C-alpha positions as CSV (number, residue, x, y, z in Angstrom):
1,X,-33.1,35.2,16.7
2,X,-30.8,33.0,18.9
3,X,-32.7,30.0,17.9
4,X,-32.0,30.7,14.2
5,X,-28.4,31.3,14.8
6,X,-28.1,28.1,16.6
7,X,-29.9,26.2,13.8
8,X,-27.6,27.7,11.3
9,X,-24.6,26.9,13.3
10,X,-25.7,23.3,13.6
11,X,-26.4,23.1,9.9
12,X,-23.0,24.4,9.2
13,X,-21.3,21.9,11.5
14,X,-23.3,19.0,9.9
15,X,-22.2,20.2,6.3
16,X,-18.5,20.3,7.7
17,X,-18.7,16.8,9.2
18,X,-20.1,15.4,5.9
19,X,-17.2,17.0,4.0
20,X,-14.7,15.6,6.4
21,X,-16.3,12.1,6.1
22,X,-16.2,12.4,2.3
23,X,-12.5,13.2,2.4
24,X,-11.9,10.3,4.7
25,X,-13.6,7.9,2.4
26,X,-11.8,9.1,-0.6
27,X,-8.4,8.7,1.3
28,X,-9.4,5.0,1.8
29,X,-10.2,4.3,-1.8
30,X,-7.4,6.1,-3.7
31,X,-3.7,5.7,-4.0
32,X,-1.3,2.8,-4.3
33,X,1.4,2.5,-1.6
34,X,3.1,-0.2,-3.8
35,X,3.7,2.3,-6.6
36,X,5.0,4.8,-3.9
37,X,7.5,2.2,-2.7
38,X,8.8,1.7,-6.3
39,X,9.4,5.3,-6.5
40,X,11.3,5.4,-3.3
41,X,13.4,2.4,-4.5
42,X,14.4,4.2,-7.8
43,X,15.3,7.5,-5.9
44,X,17.6,5.6,-3.7
45,X,19.2,3.9,-6.6
46,X,19.6,7.1,-8.7
47,X,21.1,8.8,-5.6
48,X,23.8,6.0,-5.7
49,X,24.2,6.6,-9.5
50,X,22.5,3.4,-10.2
51,X,20.0,3.1,-13.2
52,X,16.3,3.2,-12.2
53,X,14.4,-0.2,-12.4
54,X,11.4,-0.8,-14.6
55,X,8.2,-1.1,-12.7
56,X,6.8,-4.5,-13.9
57,X,3.0,-5.1,-13.2
58,X,3.7,-8.9,-13.6
59,X,6.4,-9.0,-10.9
60,X,4.1,-6.7,-8.8
61,X,1.2,-9.0,-9.1
62,X,3.2,-12.0,-8.1
63,X,4.7,-10.1,-5.2
64,X,1.0,-9.6,-4.0
65,X,0.3,-13.2,-4.5
66,X,3.4,-14.1,-2.4
67,X,2.4,-11.9,0.6
68,X,-1.2,-13.1,0.5
69,X,0.1,-16.6,0.9
70,X,2.1,-15.6,3.9
71,X,-0.7,-13.7,5.8
72,X,-0.3,-15.7,9.0
73,X,3.4,-15.7,9.3
74,X,4.4,-12.2,10.7
75,X,6.9,-12.7,13.4
76,X,8.8,-10.2,15.5
77,X,11.4,-7.7,14.2
78,X,9.2,-7.3,11.0
79,X,10.2,-10.7,9.7
80,X,8.0,-13.0,7.6
81,X,8.5,-16.6,8.5
82,X,7.2,-17.9,5.1
83,X,9.0,-19.3,2.0
84,X,6.8,-20.7,-0.8
85,X,8.3,-23.4,-3.0
86,X,9.9,-22.0,-6.1
87,X,7.5,-23.9,-8.3
88,X,4.6,-21.7,-6.8
89,X,5.9,-18.8,-9.0
90,X,5.3,-20.6,-12.2
91,X,2.4,-22.9,-11.2
92,X,0.4,-20.7,-8.9
93,X,1.4,-17.0,-8.9
94,X,2.0,-16.5,-12.6
95,X,-1.3,-18.2,-13.7
96,X,-3.3,-16.3,-11.0
97,X,-1.9,-13.0,-12.4
98,X,-2.2,-14.0,-16.0
99,X,1.5,-13.8,-16.7
100,X,2.2,-15.2,-20.1
101,X,4.5,-18.2,-19.3
102,X,6.6,-17.7,-22.4
103,X,7.6,-14.4,-20.9
104,X,8.4,-15.7,-17.5
105,X,12.0,-14.4,-16.7
106,X,14.4,-14.9,-13.9
107,X,13.6,-13.6,-10.4
108,X,17.0,-12.5,-9.1
109,X,16.0,-11.5,-5.6
110,X,13.2,-10.8,-3.1
111,X,12.7,-8.9,0.0
112,X,9.7,-9.5,2.3
113,X,8.6,-7.8,5.5
114,X,5.6,-7.1,7.7
115,X,4.4,-4.8,10.4
116,X,1.5,-5.1,12.9
117,X,0.2,-1.7,12.0
118,X,0.2,0.3,8.7
119,X,3.2,2.4,8.1
120,X,3.9,4.8,5.2
121,X,5.9,3.5,2.3
122,X,9.0,5.5,3.3
123,X,8.9,4.0,6.7
124,X,8.3,0.6,5.3
125,X,11.3,1.1,3.2
126,X,13.7,1.9,5.9
127,X,12.3,0.2,8.9
128,X,10.6,-2.9,7.6
129,X,12.4,-3.8,4.3
130,X,15.8,-2.3,3.8
131,X,17.3,-2.7,7.2
132,X,20.5,-4.9,6.9
133,X,23.5,-5.5,4.5
134,X,21.6,-8.4,2.7
135,X,18.6,-6.4,1.8
136,X,20.8,-3.4,1.0
137,X,22.8,-5.5,-1.4
138,X,19.5,-6.4,-3.4
139,X,18.8,-2.7,-3.6
140,X,22.2,-1.9,-5.0
141,X,22.4,-4.9,-7.3
142,X,23.6,-3.7,-10.7
143,X,22.2,-6.7,-12.5
144,X,18.5,-5.9,-11.5
145,X,16.5,-4.3,-14.4
146,X,13.0,-4.7,-13.1
147,X,11.1,-4.5,-9.9
148,X,7.7,-5.2,-8.6
149,X,6.0,-4.6,-5.2
150,X,3.0,-6.2,-3.5
151,X,1.3,-4.9,-0.5
152,X,-1.6,-6.2,1.6
153,X,-3.2,-5.7,5.1
154,X,-5.6,-7.9,6.9
155,X,-8.3,-6.4,9.0
156,X,-6.4,-4.3,11.6
157,X,-3.0,-6.0,10.6
158,X,-0.5,-7.4,10.1
159,X,0.5,-5.6,6.9
160,X,2.8,-7.2,4.4
161,X,5.2,-5.9,1.8
162,X,7.0,-7.9,-0.9
163,X,9.7,-6.6,-3.4
164,X,10.6,-8.9,-6.4
165,X,13.6,-8.1,-8.6
166,X,14.4,-9.4,-12.1
167,X,17.1,-9.1,-14.7
168,X,14.7,-9.4,-17.6
169,X,14.3,-7.3,-20.6
170,X,12.0,-4.3,-20.1
171,X,8.4,-4.8,-21.3
172,X,9.2,-8.3,-22.6
173,X,9.3,-10.4,-19.4
174,X,6.4,-11.1,-17.0
175,X,4.0,-9.7,-19.5
176,X,0.3,-9.7,-18.3
177,X,-2.4,-11.0,-20.5
178,X,-4.7,-8.2,-21.6
179,X,-2.4,-5.8,-19.5
180,X,-3.8,-7.4,-16.3
181,X,-7.4,-6.4,-17.0
182,X,-8.7,-9.9,-16.1
183,X,-7.1,-10.0,-12.6
184,X,-9.6,-10.2,-9.9
185,X,-8.0,-8.0,-7.2
186,X,-9.9,-8.5,-3.9
187,X,-7.3,-7.4,-1.4
188,X,-4.1,-5.1,-1.4
189,X,-2.5,-3.8,-4.5
190,X,0.6,-4.1,-6.6
191,X,3.0,-1.8,-8.4
192,X,2.3,-0.9,-12.0
193,X,-1.4,-1.5,-11.6
194,X,-4.1,0.9,-12.4
195,X,-6.2,-0.4,-9.5
196,X,-6.3,1.5,-6.2
197,X,-5.6,-0.4,-3.0
198,X,-8.5,-2.1,-1.3
199,X,-10.5,0.1,1.1
200,X,-9.0,0.7,4.5
201,X,-5.5,-0.3,3.6
202,X,-4.0,3.1,3.0
203,X,-5.1,5.5,5.6
204,X,-2.4,7.8,7.0
205,X,-2.1,8.1,10.7
206,X,-2.2,11.8,10.6
207,X,-5.3,12.0,8.5
208,X,-7.2,9.5,10.7
209,X,-6.2,11.6,13.8
210,X,-7.1,14.9,12.1
211,X,-10.6,13.4,11.2
212,X,-11.2,12.0,14.8
213,X,-10.2,15.4,16.4
214,X,-12.4,17.3,14.0
215,X,-15.5,15.2,15.0
216,X,-14.7,15.5,18.6
217,X,-14.3,19.2,18.4
218,X,-17.5,19.7,16.5
219,X,-19.4,17.6,19.0
220,X,-18.1,19.7,21.8
221,X,-18.7,23.0,20.1
222,X,-22.3,22.0,19.5
223,X,-22.8,20.8,23.0
224,X,-21.4,24.0,24.5
225,X,-23.5,26.2,22.3
226,X,-26.6,24.1,23.2
227,X,-25.9,24.7,26.9
228,X,-25.5,28.4,26.3
229,X,-28.9,28.5,24.6
230,X,-30.6,26.6,27.5
231,X,-28.9,29.1,30.0
232,X,-30.2,32.0,28.1
């Protein structure tokens, strides 16, 4: 009887662990923090009675290209010591993204930041990107009409964020060929995209800790019951 109960207990714990692992894997493969950051930007603008910005996939994709180029330039204070030539936008970023060149508009501002570890979009907004008068002025600029965000992380860090602004006409500037279906996205993600972030780049700290504690607790629970059985 005791042996049967112990076997059932082990089976239940194994199923529980598998469910936790499935939830953990799903948390890695779904979601787009770049989209989340655009939502935060627009909420802050509307709170100041400014119009929302159109989420431009073309700008977002080029923002991702920007930060991928700067992957080895994360310095202290969340700063990125990297400034690609302006020609890279039309000669490198736009073609890589499939932006139709006749629709290439004016980029009216950009904000770039990095962090050695992953932070949630709300923290990235307030602690990494919008942290001084210069970046705040970009956020409040009344001439902006469009925004695009790129996000990428490398191994265990650093993690890069880039925001691009434009004053182009909605849905007629930075237009992607075939709506971006031809883009081969290997790392990171960008706003306005239907693709989820690459695996391992959007794991909340709280979820990671919860899963870790659950596995440890399950192991200790099984070990204790096994000792109880041996004692009996």
